[in-house]
C-alpha positions as CSV (number, residue, x, y, z in Angstrom):
1,M,5.9,-5.1,14.5
2,I,8.2,-3.6,12.0
3,I,8.5,-0.6,9.6
4,R,9.8,-1.3,6.3
5,K,9.9,-0.4,3.0
6,M,7.2,-1.4,0.4
7,Q,8.4,-4.2,-2.0
8,P,7.2,-5.4,-4.7
9,G,5.4,-8.3,-3.2
10,D,4.0,-6.0,-0.8
11,V,1.8,-4.3,-3.5
12,N,-1.4,-6.7,-3.8
13,E,-1.9,-7.0,0.1
14,V,-1.5,-2.7,0.1
15,Y,-3.9,-2.6,-2.5
16,L,-6.7,-4.9,-1.4
17,L,-6.2,-2.4,1.8
18,G,-7.2,0.6,0.1
19,S,-9.5,-0.2,-2.3
20,Q,-11.6,-0.7,0.1
21,E,-11.3,2.6,2.0
22,N,-14.1,5.2,0.2
23,R,-11.6,7.9,2.0
24,F,-9.3,8.4,-0.7
25,D,-12.0,9.2,-3.3
26,V,-10.6,13.6,-3.2
27,S,-13.9,13.9,-5.6
28,S,-16.0,12.6,-8.3
29,R,-13.4,12.2,-11.3
30,T,-10.3,10.5,-9.2
31,C,-11.8,6.6,-8.4
32,G,-9.9,7.0,-5.2
33,F,-7.0,4.6,-4.1
34,W,-3.8,4.0,-6.7
35,S,-4.2,0.6,-8.9
36,I,-2.7,-2.6,-9.1
37,E,-0.3,-1.0,-12.0
38,Q,0.5,2.3,-10.6
39,L,1.6,0.8,-6.9
40,T,4.2,-1.0,-8.8
41,A,5.7,0.9,-10.8
42,W,5.9,3.4,-8.4
43,V,7.4,1.3,-5.9
44,E,10.1,0.3,-9.0
45,N,11.2,4.2,-7.8
46,D,13.5,4.7,-5.4
47,N,12.7,8.4,-5.3
48,D,9.9,8.2,-3.3
49,V,9.1,7.1,0.1
50,L,6.8,4.4,1.0
51,L,6.0,2.6,3.4
52,V,5.2,-0.9,5.1
53,A,3.7,-2.4,8.8
54,E,4.7,-5.6,9.5
55,E,2.9,-6.7,12.1
56,E,2.5,-11.1,12.4
57,G,3.9,-12.0,8.3
58,R,1.5,-9.8,7.1
59,V,1.3,-6.7,6.5
60,A,-0.9,-3.7,9.3
61,G,-1.2,-0.5,7.9
62,Y,1.5,1.3,4.9
63,A,2.7,5.1,4.8
64,L,2.6,6.3,0.9
65,S,4.6,9.6,-0.2
66,Q,6.4,11.7,-3.0
67,Y,9.0,13.0,-3.6
68,H,9.7,16.1,-5.8
69,A,13.5,16.5,-5.6
70,P,13.9,19.6,-8.0
71,T,11.3,22.2,-4.7
72,K,12.5,19.5,-1.8
73,K,8.4,19.3,-1.1
74,A,6.6,15.7,0.0
75,V,3.0,14.7,-0.5
76,F,1.9,12.6,1.9
77,E,-0.5,10.9,0.0
78,N,-2.0,7.8,2.5
79,L,-1.8,6.4,5.8
80,Q,-3.6,3.5,6.8
81,V,-3.9,1.1,9.4
82,T,-5.5,-2.2,9.4
83,K,-9.0,-2.3,11.9
84,E,-7.2,-5.3,13.9
85,F,-4.0,-2.9,14.4
86,S,-5.5,0.0,15.1
87,N,-4.5,1.6,18.5
88,R,-1.2,0.6,18.7
89,G,0.6,3.9,17.6
90,I,1.3,2.3,14.6
91,G,-0.1,5.1,12.5
92,R,2.2,7.3,14.8
93,D,5.9,4.4,14.0
94,L,4.6,4.8,9.7
95,T,4.7,8.9,10.0
96,L,7.1,9.8,11.9
97,E,9.1,6.6,9.1
98,L,7.4,8.2,6.5
99,I,8.8,11.8,7.8
100,R,13.2,10.5,8.4
101,G,12.8,8.2,5.3
102,L,12.2,12.1,3.7
103,S,14.2,14.2,5.1
104,K,17.1,12.3,4.7
105,K,16.3,12.2,0.9
106,G,16.5,16.0,1.2
107,A,13.2,17.2,2.0
108,K,12.1,20.4,3.8
109,Y,8.1,20.6,3.5
110,I,5.7,17.7,3.5
111,C,2.1,18.8,3.4
112,G,-1.1,16.2,2.2
113,V,-4.9,17.0,2.5
114,F,-7.4,14.4,3.5
115,K,-10.8,14.8,4.4
116,E,-12.0,17.5,6.8
117,D,-13.6,14.9,8.5
118,N,-10.7,11.7,8.9
119,K,-10.3,13.2,12.4
120,A,-8.5,10.6,12.4
121,I,-5.6,10.9,10.6
122,Q,-5.7,14.7,11.2
123,S,-5.1,13.6,15.1
124,V,-2.3,11.1,14.5
125,L,-0.9,14.3,12.0
126,E,-1.1,16.2,14.1
127,K,0.4,14.5,17.1
128,N,3.1,15.0,14.9
129,G,4.1,17.9,14.4
130,F,1.8,18.1,11.6
131,E,-0.7,21.7,11.5
132,V,-4.3,22.5,9.6
133,G,-4.1,24.7,6.4
134,K,-5.3,27.6,5.5
135,R,-9.6,25.9,3.9
136,M,-8.6,25.7,-0.1
137,R,-10.8,23.9,-2.8
138,W,-9.6,20.8,-4.7
139,I,-10.0,21.0,-8.4
140,D,-9.0,18.8,-11.1
141,Y,-9.3,17.7,-14.6
142,S,-9.1,13.8,-15.8
143,I,-6.7,13.8,-19.3
């Protein structure tokens, strides 16, 4: 298994994996996962850290983050490992590589939001040094 920077050629496969998951919905207004257009524009922007884990020539998982240089804050947006490749440490490896990549960019703080019942992501992140913060309420506004 190799972990590498996400490339434009990975967009469709990452989109197919992510769009099949309802766990990325954070409110009734969100449509869940990123669109192909959003992912394409994102992967062409070098400001953020977008990774894929490749196994047997296929995307076995991915980790997506955004970095805001003025505040040195990063947002861990999405982490997913396919069922076929789960329980092999790929989530851990993606998380550690994402942390390294964000640190190289200058990030001093990484935060993320996930559903309270998503124990899998909570477990992976806590095992890698993240801690659960205070309970907050998500609000949003669509323009």
